[in-house]
C-alpha positions as CSV (number, residue, x, y, z in Angstrom):
1,M,187.0,124.5,214.5
2,K,187.0,127.7,212.5
3,S,184.2,130.3,213.1
4,G,183.6,130.4,209.4
5,F,182.4,126.8,209.4
6,L,179.8,127.6,212.0
7,E,178.7,130.9,210.2
8,K,178.0,129.0,207.0
9,L,175.9,126.5,208.9
10,L,174.0,129.2,210.8
11,A,173.4,130.9,207.5
12,R,171.2,128.0,206.5
13,L,169.2,128.3,209.8
14,D,167.8,131.9,209.3
15,R,164.3,130.8,209.6
16,I,164.9,129.4,213.1
17,D,164.3,131.5,216.2
18,P,167.5,133.1,217.6
19,A,167.0,131.4,221.0
20,E,166.6,128.0,219.4
21,A,169.6,128.7,217.2
22,Q,171.7,129.6,220.2
23,Q,170.6,126.2,221.9
24,L,171.7,124.5,218.7
25,L,175.0,126.1,218.7
26,S,175.7,125.2,222.2
27,R,174.8,121.6,221.4
28,L,177.1,121.7,218.4
29,I,179.8,123.0,220.6
30,R,179.3,120.2,223.2
31,E,179.3,117.7,220.5
32,K,182.5,119.1,218.9
33,G,184.4,118.5,222.3
34,F,183.0,114.9,222.5
35,L,184.1,114.3,218.8
36,E,187.5,115.7,219.6
37,Q,188.0,113.3,222.5
38,V,186.8,110.5,220.3
39,F,189.3,111.5,217.6
40,E,192.1,111.8,220.2
41,A,191.5,108.1,221.3
42,L,191.8,106.8,217.7
43,H,195.0,105.1,216.6
44,E,194.5,106.6,213.2
45,G,195.3,110.1,212.3
46,V,192.5,112.5,211.6
47,I,192.9,116.0,210.0
48,V,190.0,118.1,209.3
49,L,190.5,120.9,206.6
50,D,188.3,123.8,205.3
51,E,187.6,124.1,201.6
52,D,190.8,126.1,201.1
53,G,193.0,123.3,202.5
54,L,193.4,125.1,205.9
55,V,193.9,122.8,209.0
56,T,190.9,123.2,211.5
57,F,191.6,120.1,213.5
58,I,194.3,117.6,213.8
59,N,194.3,114.7,216.4
60,G,197.5,113.5,218.3
61,A,197.9,110.3,216.2
62,A,198.3,112.5,213.0
63,Q,200.8,114.8,214.8
64,R,202.9,111.8,215.9
65,F,202.9,110.2,212.4
66,F,204.1,113.5,210.8
67,G,206.3,114.8,213.5
68,I,204.2,117.9,214.0
69,H,205.1,119.6,217.3
70,H,203.7,123.2,216.6
71,D,200.3,124.7,216.2
72,I,199.3,124.2,212.5
73,L,195.6,125.2,213.0
74,G,194.7,127.7,210.3
75,R,197.8,126.9,208.3
76,S,197.8,125.4,204.9
77,I,198.3,121.5,204.9
78,T,201.0,121.9,202.1
79,E,202.9,124.4,204.4
80,S,202.7,122.0,207.4
81,L,203.6,118.9,205.4
82,P,206.1,119.7,202.7
83,G,205.8,117.4,199.7
84,L,202.1,116.9,200.1
85,E,200.5,119.0,197.5
86,W,197.0,119.8,198.4
87,D,195.8,120.8,194.9
88,D,196.9,117.3,193.7
89,I,194.8,115.3,196.3
90,A,191.8,117.6,196.7
91,K,189.3,116.5,194.1
92,P,185.8,118.2,194.4
93,G,183.3,115.5,194.9
94,K,185.6,112.5,195.0
95,T,187.5,110.6,197.7
96,V,191.2,110.2,197.0
97,S,193.4,107.5,198.6
98,R,197.2,107.7,198.4
99,D,200.3,105.9,199.9
100,I,203.2,108.0,201.1
101,E,206.5,107.4,203.0
102,V,207.6,109.7,205.7
103,F,211.1,110.0,207.1
104,Y,210.7,112.0,210.3
105,P,210.4,111.5,213.2
106,E,210.6,107.8,212.0
107,N,210.6,106.0,208.8
108,R,206.9,105.1,208.2
109,F,204.6,103.9,205.4
110,L,201.4,105.7,205.6
111,N,198.0,105.4,203.6
112,F,195.6,108.3,203.7
113,Y,192.4,109.2,202.1
114,V,190.8,112.6,201.6
115,S,187.1,112.8,201.4
116,P,184.9,116.1,201.1
117,I,182.5,116.9,204.0
118,A,179.2,117.1,202.4
119,S,176.4,119.4,203.5
120,A,173.2,117.7,204.5
121,L,171.4,120.7,203.1
122,G,172.7,120.5,199.7
123,G,175.3,122.7,197.9
124,E,179.2,122.7,198.1
125,S,181.0,120.8,200.7
126,F,182.1,122.5,204.0
127,G,185.6,121.0,203.9
128,W,187.7,117.9,203.9
129,V,188.5,115.0,206.3
130,M,191.8,113.3,206.0
131,L,192.2,109.8,207.6
132,V,195.8,108.5,208.0
133,R,196.6,104.9,208.6
134,D,200.0,103.5,209.6
135,Q,200.9,100.7,207.4
136,T,204.5,100.0,208.3
137,A,203.9,96.9,210.3
138,S,201.6,95.4,207.6
139,R,204.1,96.3,205.0
140,A,207.0,94.7,206.9
141,E,204.7,91.6,207.4
142,A,204.1,91.4,203.5
143,E,207.8,91.7,202.8
144,S,208.6,88.9,205.4
145,H,205.7,86.7,203.6
146,L,207.4,87.5,200.2
147,E,210.7,86.5,201.5
148,S,209.2,83.3,203.0
149,E,207.7,82.5,199.6
150,R,210.9,83.0,197.8
151,L,212.9,80.7,200.2
152,N,210.3,78.0,199.7
153,A,210.7,78.4,195.9
154,L,214.4,78.2,196.3
155,T,214.1,75.0,198.5
156,L,211.9,73.3,195.7
157,L,214.6,74.3,193.3
158,A,217.5,73.0,195.6
159,A,216.3,69.5,195.2
160,G,216.6,69.6,191.5
161,V,219.9,71.5,191.7
162,A,221.5,68.8,194.0
163,H,220.5,66.0,191.5
164,E,221.1,67.8,188.2
165,I,224.6,69.3,189.3
166,G,225.8,67.2,192.2
167,N,225.8,64.0,190.5
168,P,227.7,65.1,187.4
169,L,230.3,66.7,189.5
170,N,230.9,63.6,191.4
171,S,231.3,61.7,188.1
172,L,233.8,64.5,186.9
173,D,235.9,64.2,189.9
174,I,236.1,60.4,189.7
175,H,237.2,60.6,186.1
176,L,239.9,63.2,186.9
177,Q,241.2,60.8,189.6
178,L,241.6,58.2,186.9
179,L,243.3,60.6,184.5
180,A,245.7,61.6,187.4
181,R,246.8,57.9,187.9
182,K,247.5,57.5,184.0
183,L,249.5,60.6,184.1
184,R,251.8,59.4,186.6
185,K,252.9,56.7,184.1
186,L,254.0,59.4,181.5
187,P,257.6,60.9,181.3
188,P,258.0,64.0,183.5
189,G,258.3,66.4,180.5
190,D,255.0,65.2,179.2
191,R,253.3,65.0,182.4
192,K,253.8,68.6,183.9
193,P,251.6,70.6,181.3
194,L,249.0,68.1,181.7
195,E,249.0,68.0,185.3
196,E,248.5,71.9,185.4
197,H,245.3,71.7,183.2
198,L,244.3,68.8,185.6
199,D,244.7,70.9,188.7
200,T,242.8,73.7,187.0
201,A,239.9,71.4,186.3
202,R,239.9,70.1,189.8
203,R,239.8,73.6,191.3
204,E,236.8,74.5,189.0
205,I,235.1,71.4,190.1
206,Q,235.7,72.1,193.8
207,R,234.6,75.7,193.4
208,L,231.3,74.6,191.9
209,D,230.9,72.0,194.5
210,T,231.3,74.8,197.1
211,I,228.7,76.9,195.4
212,L,226.4,74.0,195.5
213,R,226.8,73.3,199.2
214,Q,226.4,76.9,200.1
215,F,223.1,77.2,198.0
216,L,221.8,74.1,199.9
217,Q,223.0,75.3,203.2
218,A,221.5,78.7,202.7
219,I,218.0,77.3,202.0
220,R,217.6,73.9,203.4
221,P,215.7,73.8,206.8
222,T,218.1,72.6,209.5
223,Q,217.7,72.0,213.2
224,P,220.5,73.5,215.1
225,S,222.4,71.1,217.5
226,R,222.5,73.2,220.5
227,E,225.0,72.8,223.4
228,R,226.3,75.1,226.0
229,C,229.5,76.7,224.7
230,Q,231.5,80.0,224.8
231,L,231.1,81.9,221.6
232,H,234.5,83.5,222.2
233,D,236.1,80.1,221.6
234,V,234.2,79.5,218.5
235,L,235.5,82.9,217.4
236,H,239.1,82.1,218.2
237,D,238.8,78.7,216.4
238,T,237.6,80.5,213.3
239,L,240.2,83.0,213.4
240,R,242.9,80.2,213.5
241,L,241.3,78.8,210.3
242,L,241.7,82.2,208.6
243,E,245.1,83.2,209.9
244,P,247.0,82.3,206.7
245,E,244.5,84.3,204.6
246,L,244.6,87.3,207.2
247,A,248.4,87.2,207.2
248,S,248.8,87.0,203.2
249,R,246.7,90.2,203.0
250,D,248.8,91.8,206.0
251,I,245.4,92.5,208.0
252,R,245.6,93.1,211.6
253,V,242.8,91.7,214.0
254,E,242.1,93.5,217.3
255,L,240.0,91.9,219.9
256,D,238.0,93.6,222.7
257,L,236.1,90.8,224.3
258,D,234.0,91.1,227.3
259,D,235.4,88.8,230.2
260,S,232.1,88.5,231.6
261,F,230.6,87.1,228.3
262,P,228.3,84.2,229.2
263,T,228.2,80.6,227.9
264,L,225.2,80.3,225.5
265,Q,223.0,77.4,224.3
266,L,223.7,77.4,220.5
267,D,225.2,75.2,217.6
268,P,229.0,75.9,217.5
269,S,229.5,74.6,213.9
270,Q,226.8,77.0,212.6
271,F,228.2,79.7,214.4
272,Q,231.8,79.0,213.1
273,Q,230.1,79.3,209.6
274,V,228.5,82.6,210.8
275,F,232.0,84.1,211.7
276,F,233.7,82.5,208.8
277,N,231.3,84.3,206.4
278,L,231.5,87.6,208.2
279,L,235.3,87.7,208.6
280,R,235.9,86.8,205.0
281,N,233.4,89.6,203.8
282,A,235.4,92.0,206.1
283,Y,238.9,91.2,204.9
284,Q,237.8,90.9,201.2
285,A,236.4,94.3,201.5
286,I,239.8,95.8,202.5
287,R,242.0,97.3,199.9
288,G,245.5,98.2,200.3
289,A,247.7,98.3,203.4
290,N,246.8,99.0,207.1
291,G,243.9,96.8,207.0
292,I,242.2,96.4,210.4
293,I,239.3,94.2,211.6
294,R,238.1,95.0,215.2
295,I,236.0,92.5,217.0
296,S,234.2,93.5,220.3
297,S,231.8,91.8,222.5
298,L,229.4,92.9,225.2
299,A,226.9,91.3,227.4
300,S,223.8,92.8,229.4
301,D,221.5,91.2,231.7
302,Y,219.1,90.4,228.7
303,D,221.3,89.9,225.4
304,C,224.6,89.5,224.1
305,R,226.3,91.4,221.2
306,I,229.4,90.7,219.0
307,S,230.4,93.4,216.8
308,I,232.9,93.1,213.7
309,R,234.2,96.4,212.3
310,D,236.3,96.6,209.3
311,N,238.2,99.7,207.5
312,G,237.2,98.6,204.0
313,S,235.5,99.9,201.1
314,G,232.0,100.0,202.7
315,I,228.8,99.3,201.2
316,S,226.9,101.9,198.9
317,P,223.2,102.8,199.8
318,E,221.8,101.1,196.7
319,H,223.3,97.9,197.7
320,M,222.2,98.1,201.5
321,G,218.6,97.3,200.6
322,S,219.6,93.9,198.8
323,L,222.2,92.5,201.1
324,F,220.0,89.3,201.9
325,E,218.8,88.7,198.5
326,P,220.1,85.4,197.0
327,Y,222.8,85.9,194.3
328,R,223.1,89.7,194.8
329,T,226.8,90.3,195.4
330,T,229.4,93.0,194.5
331,K,232.2,90.3,194.3
332,S,233.3,88.9,191.0
333,S,233.3,85.4,192.3
334,G,230.9,85.7,195.1
335,T,227.6,83.7,195.4
336,G,225.6,86.3,197.4
337,L,224.5,83.4,199.8
338,G,226.7,84.4,202.8
339,L,224.8,86.8,204.6
340,L,221.6,84.8,203.8
341,I,223.2,81.8,205.7
342,V,224.3,84.2,208.6
343,R,220.9,85.6,209.1
344,R,219.0,82.3,208.9
345,V,221.5,80.9,211.5
346,L,221.0,83.8,213.9
347,R,217.1,83.7,213.5
348,E,217.1,80.0,214.2
349,H,218.9,81.0,217.5
350,G,216.5,83.8,218.5
351,G,219.0,86.4,217.3
352,E,219.3,89.1,214.6
353,I,221.9,90.9,212.5
354,E,222.4,94.6,212.2
355,I,224.5,96.3,209.4
356,E,226.0,99.7,209.4
357,S,228.1,100.9,206.5
358,Q,229.2,103.9,204.6
359,P,231.1,104.0,201.3
360,D,234.9,104.4,201.8
361,H,234.3,104.3,205.9
362,G,234.1,100.6,206.3
363,T,231.3,98.4,207.7
364,T,230.3,97.3,211.2
365,I,228.1,94.2,211.7
366,H,226.4,93.6,215.1
367,I,225.4,90.2,216.0
368,H,222.5,90.3,218.7
369,L,221.7,87.1,220.6
370,P,219.4,86.5,223.5
371,R,221.1,85.7,226.7
372,G,218.6,83.0,227.5
373,P,215.0,82.5,228.8
374,K,214.2,84.9,231.4
375,P,211.9,84.5,234.5
376,V,209.5,87.2,235.5
377,R,211.0,90.3,236.9
378,L,209.4,92.2,239.6
379,L,209.1,96.0,238.8
380,E,209.5,98.9,241.1
381,M,206.2,100.0,242.6
382,N,204.4,102.9,241.0
383,P,204.1,105.6,243.7
384,E,200.7,106.5,242.1
385,I,199.2,103.2,242.9
386,I,197.6,103.1,246.6
387,D,197.0,100.1,248.5
388,I,193.5,100.3,249.7
389,S,193.4,96.7,251.2
């Protein structure tokens, strides 16, 4: 704490005997050391500043929040934390609360409030105290809750969509089949143009039916039908299904699969849908010749990972934040439900999806899955622990 703070305090005690003032000063120093220990034990950040905004104390939590690794005592808070303008937050006689986002040493959402330190003897304040709280976890929890509410709303909507759209589609398909039978009785010259229109109508109905099924699959709660299977086999089956499309686009698939990759307890049909969606996204993002999709797998003692990398157009930063939102898509004919389905399947299996992308440099998607339930693991003995038995 700066000497100026104590000088101002002692200036108000000029009527006290010097020996008694010295005892009071010693007591304050002891209490200062005690309070510093208390502040260091807090998970919240504590920063004490003088009336000019110069830092007189900062605890370890605040240093970790802001990535401060140097001595900032006696320096301006604005100089130590660029972007935090002291004149905008220091309001005499008022407590100010603000939310901020920091990007170093890690991305955090913080809330702080600045309050003046008032003198018990009256007059102007001695300085300021800033209390900083980490709200990253609570913010993520709020976003997860919001996503859950959004999916619940979509689930309620799904029942109405299935009834209002599904039934008319079935009726249209039946009537098109009746029309097709009658067209066979017409002369070939009259039949051909009508059959072309009929085929177009059938394709559009099939497309609407696909969109409806994807919508229902994305939001309808399902219970995985788990069985022990090799995920590599599921991948190979999916690649065989997509082989005609990959060949028509002249896209090469390179495999680098771990021979020690274990069998996992999962739903193979759901994971075929996962691979289908991810591989289709990969080849649709590739423009021009020399398209390559690289698929690799790796297993550790604790988890398994499959990575799908393409050399396509990549994903722009503004789209990265909305990849899992329904109907958010950059494709002219896309539904925006593919990644939503993928993430739901992975989370139902205890896994997660990780996406890395850069415009014009392709996209890499990592699928993380737990290897299975783990028994307890005995850790190495800490040499500092002494057996006193």
